[in-house]
N, C-alpha and C positions, 0 to 999 in steps of 0.2 A: 257585370264584369268583375267587380271587386270580390264577389263571392267565389268566383272561379279561381282568381289569384290566391285568395285565402285558402281555398281547398287544396290547390296544387302545392302551395307552400307548406301546408300541414302534412301532406303526404310525403313530400320531399324531406321535410324535417324528421318525420317518423322513420323513413327509410335510412337516412343518415345516422340517426340515433341507434337503430338496430345494427347497422353496419359497423359503426364505431365500437359499440359494446361487444360485438362478436370479435372484432380484431383485438381489442384490449384483453378480452378473456383468453384468447388463444396465444397472444404474444407474451402476456405477463405471467410467466411461469412462477415468479416470486411475487406474492400478492401485495407486498408493501408498496403503496402508491396507487394501487388499482382503484381504490375507492375515490381518491382525488380526481383521477382522470375520468372516471364514470360520472362524477358529479359535474365536472366541467362540460362533458359532452351533453348531459341532460339540460344544463342551463343554456348552452348554445351549440347544437350539434355540428354545424359547419366549422365554427372556430375551434371547438374542442377536438374534432376529428383531425383537422389540419395540424394543430399544435401537437397532438399525439404522434401523428405520422412523422412530424419533423423532429420532435425532441423526446418523445416518450419511448417506453419499451427498452428492450435490451438490444439497442442498435448495434449491429455488427456487420460490416461490409464484407464482401467476398474475399478481399485481400487479407483481412484478419482471420476469417473463418478457415482459410486454406493453409494457415500456418501449421507446421509440424511441431511436435514436442521438441524442446531444446535437446540437442545431442551433446550431453556432457561427458567428459572423459572419465573413465573408471580405471582403477588399478588392475594391472595384469594379475589374474588369479584371485580377484576379489572374492570374499566369502560368498558362497552360493546360497546359503541359508540365512534368512533374517534372524536376528537375535530375539525379537519380541513381537508383540502384536502390532505395535506402531510401525515397525520396519516391514512387517508383512503387508500392512496397508500401503505403505510407500511402494513396495515392490509390485503389488497388484495394480497400482495406478501408474506403473512404468517410470517411477522416480528412481534415481540412483540410490543405492544403499549408503548409509553414512560413511564418511571417511574419518579415520583416526589421525592422531598426530598433528592436529592443528593447534597453533598458538593463538589464543584469543585475548584481546585487551579491550575492556569496556571504555567507551568514549562518551562521557555523560556531561561534559561541559563544553560550551561553544568554542572556547579557545583550544581545548583538547582536540576537537574535530578539525579546526583550522590548521593547527600545528601538525596533526597527523596527515592531513591532505598534502601540506607542503613537504613534509618528510617523505611521504610516499612518492610524490612526483620527483623529488630530488634523487630518490633511490633507483629510479627507472633506468635500466641500461639498454633495453631493446624496445619496450613499448609501454605506453601509459594510456589507458582507456578510461574515460569519465562520462557518466551520464547522470542527469538530474532532472527533476520535474520543473523546478524553478531556478533560474539564474537571474540575479539582480545586478545593479550597476554600482554596488557599494565598494568601499575600499578593500574589504576583506575578499570579495569575489574577484576584484581586479588583481589582487595579489596572486590568486590561484591561476587566473588567466595568464598573467605575466610569467608565472613559473612554467606553465604549459608551453608558452611561446619559447622560453629559453631552451626547454628540452627539444622542441621541434627544430630549433636552429642548430642544435648539437647533433642532429641526425636520428634522434629517438622517434619512433612511430607514435604520433599523437593523434588521438581521436576524441572528439567531444560531441556528445549527443544530448540535446535539450528538448523537452516536450514542446510541441507547437502551441498548445493551449496554455500550459503553466508558465512558459517563458514568452508569451505573446508580446509582452511589452519590451523585451530586450532588444535594443537596436542591433541591426545587422552588422554595424561596425564592430561590435564587441566580438562577434563570431569571426568576422573577417580578419581580426588581429591574429587569430590562431592560424587561419589559412595563409596569411601573408608570411608567417614564420615558418611555413612548411608543413603544418599539420592539416587536419581536415575537421570541419565542424558542420553539423547539420541540425535542423529541427525535425523532430519526430512528428510526422503528419502535420506539416505547417498549415496554419489556418489563414492563408492569404486569399483563399477563394471562398465565396459564400457557401458553396456546396459542403465545405468542411463543417459548417455550423450544424449540419444535420447529424454529425457524428461526434458529439461531445463525449460519448462514451469511448472506452478503450483508449484512454490517454495513457501515456507512459509515465507512471507515478514512481518508477524505480529510482533509487539513489545508490550509485555504485562507482567506485574507482578501483582499478586493477593495474598493478605494475608488474610487467614481465610474466604474468600468469602465476605469480608466486605470493604476492602480498595484495590485500584488498581491504577496502573500507566499505561497509554496508550498513544501512540503517534508515532512520527517518529524516535525517538532516539534509535540507536543500542547500545549495550554494548561495546563501543570502546572509546579510549582515546579522539579522536577529539570531541566526543559528551558528554563526562563526565568530562572534565578537561578544565577550563577556561584558564589555563596557558600553553597549548600545543603549545608553540612557535608561538603564534599569529595565529594558524591555527584552533582554536576552531570553530566548525560549529554552525550556528544558526538553532535552531530546536524548535518545539513546542510539548510538552507532557502535559497531564492532570493528576493530582492526584485526584482520585475520591473516595469518601466515601459515601456509601449508597446502595440502591437496585441495581443500575446499576453494581456495583462491583460483585454481585452474578451472574448476567447474563454474565459478562465478564469471570468469573471463569468457567462458563459452556462452553464457547468457548475453553478455554484451555483444559478442561477435554475431550472435543470432539476430539481435535487434538491429545492429548496424547493417548487416546484409539485407534485412527486410526493408530498411529505409533507403539504402544506397546501392545495393547489388554488389558491393565490394566484399570479397571473401578475405577476411583477415587471418593471418597466421595465429595459431593458438597453441598453448602449451598442452602436451599430452603427459599423462602421469606415468611414472615408473617407480619402482620400489626405492630407488636412490633418493627420490624427492620427497619421501614420506618421513615425517618425524616419528618420535617414539610413540608407542601405543598408549602411553599414559597422558598424551595430549588431549585436547578437546575433541569430542566426537560430534560432527556436524552433518546435517542433511540440508542441501541446497533446495529451496522450494520456489520454483518459478510459478507465478500465479497469473492467469490470464489466458488468452488464446494460444500461447505457445507452451502452456503447462497442462497438466491433466485437468479435465473439465471439472470445474467447481471444487478444486482440491482444498481450498481454504475452508469451505463449509464442511467438507468431509473430515478434515483434521479436527476442527473444533467440535463437531458432533461426536467423533470418536473420543477425543480427549476429555470432554465434559462428562460423558457417560462412564469413562474409565476412571475418573478421579476418585480418590479415596479420602483425601484430606483437605486439599485446597485448590481453588481456581482464582488466581489473581490476574487482573487485566488492567493495563494502563493504555489509554487511547484518548486522543483529542476529541474524537467524534464517536458517540455511542448510538448507533442506529442499527441494531442487529436484525438479520432476517427472522421471520416469524418462527421457523423451526428451531433455530439456534436460541432464540429467546425462550422458547418453551423448555429447551434442554437446560438452560441456566436456572429457570424456575424449579425444574425437577431436582437439580443438584442441590439447591437451597433446601428443598423439602426433605431431602435425605441427609441433611446435616453437614454438607460440605461447606467449608469456609470460602464463600464466594465474595470477592472484593473487586470493585471497579473504581479506578482512579482517573479522574478527568480534570481539566482546568475549570475553575469557577466560571471564567468567561473565555471562550475560545475566539479564534479569528473568524468564525462563521456563526454569527448569532442565530440564524434560523435553526441550525443543528442543536444549539443549546436549548431552544424551545422544544424541539422534537424529542430530545432525550428524556424530558421530564416524565412522560407517561410510562416509558420503559422503566425508569428508576422507581417510580411509584409502585409499579407491579412487583419489582424485584425486592424492594425494601419490605414490602408486606409479607414476603416469605422468608426473610432473614438475610438478604444481601447487605453488605456494608458498602456504602458509597462514600468515596473520598473526593472532596472538591478542593483543588489547590488554589488558594486565593491570590497568590502573589504575581505569578507570571503564567504565560501560556505553556501548557504541557503538550508537547508534540510527539512524545515517545509512543511507539507502538510495540507493546510487550505483553506476552502472556506466559504465565507460569502455572504448571499443573503438577501438584505434589513436588517431589524431588526427582521427577521422572523426565520432564521435558520442559523447555522454555522456547518461546517463539519470539524472535527479534527481527525487525526489518521495516519495510515501508507500508505494510498493510494495516489500515485502521480496522476497528471493530464496527464496520458499517457495511451497508448493502453495496455501496460503490466499490469498496475494496474486495468484497467477497465475489462480485459478479461482473463489475463494469470497468475495471482498470487493469492495466499491466502492473503487477506488484512483484516484489522480490524479498523473500525472508529466508532465514535459516532456522532450522530446529536444532536446539542444543540438547545433547543427550547426557553429557557428563555432569556429575553432581557438583564438582568444584565450580564450574562456570555458572551452573544454575544457582548455586549459593551466592555468588557475587551479584547476579541479577536480582535475587531475592533481597539481599541486603540493601541494594539501591532502592528497591520498591518500598521496603519498610522505612528507610530513612525519609523518603519523600512523603509517605503517608502520615508521618508524625507531624508534618507542617500543614496538614490539610484540615479543613472543616468536614464534619461528618454529617451524613443524612441529606435530606432534600432541602433545596432552597424554598422558602415560603412563596407560594403562588397565589395571587388573587384569582378570582373567577375569570376575569378577562384574560389573564396570562395563561390560565389553564385551557381556556377555549382556543387561544392562539396556538398553544402547544399541540392540541388535537388537530387543528387545521394544518399546521406545518407538517405533522407526522403523516398526513394523508399523501403528501408528495415526498416522503422520506427518501425514496430511491433516486430522486432527481437532484438531491442536495450535493 
């Protein structure tokens, strides 16, 4: 009898292994992480298959898959012909062409971000819309919640959207304060049900605030004390946000309205563009880039592939988490080999230690072909910035990792004017001067751990 049980078990195990490997091969369009899942399946076919079906792959439910591209307002009589190859790419991917006449201010200190938030909320006359991945219970975030409540009580339309995963620990009472004041507050895909755990992907990682469709704050900073308070026990994070006034703010408002309607079914009024609302042509030129199911498919990878191959002088990247997709990694290596100044700036120690291990092998390969790696030793660097020549800069919520490329809702802007690009470049150079260069020394055991973690890189 025992031999029959053993035979049946082996047949079932072999069948499950073949089934699991077939599913993984078909689902994992992007190969990072595939080897890790295959190894787990080989070690334990039933457990590996169940875990992959639950957590692995590019999970996207029908509700996300059916989302349409964000309908952003454009100027009447906007130029029909793109100016350059990047704008042709944007146009071919159904993005709006850049808007001129935007006034842009860099916010690169926590207190600047907090003050800009409070100023933006105070300036709202008709509406103030805010969304963030993480909302905490600190004094700084409480000040923003109180300001939103004051506006709601004065009759301004207030909407607050927080991600159900990122803000999972935020008590409902904090959101209820906004509701009691007359505003509305929701969690994006709340994780109160076990079924939600099967969809840890496509979280709303966007950070945005828009007042009246005319002024906006966009970037990497969450509404948390470490990113709003310069004096948080020396732990204040380094981040980059932009304060934008102009037609791009109306397009950013459309992104919020789309996310809000997706979550609540409420159709919010939004600002349409007209010639009277546009600043001078010498203002900043910006392209709004929605990334995720409501944006052009895999647009962030398209942008980076195009920008890396188009670069003639430099590619500078700042990111807290460096886990690039394989094709983008090869493009960076190719850029190094043709003499482009490729630099990557990361924190020495991030808030996600497994990612710190995973990035080591990527950096090792890049350094060998001439990339400069900067490790900021003092504090967490949370900025998400890319600079290519004096031609374009990317600023927003998207990290340089698989999750931001393919598995999250993200929101960034492309900056096209040289003046703003120069400001971002100066910030990058100043920060890099305080960094240590090259790779961190790794023992064999740490290198082995780095390889093991990298196998599951897309799940980090």
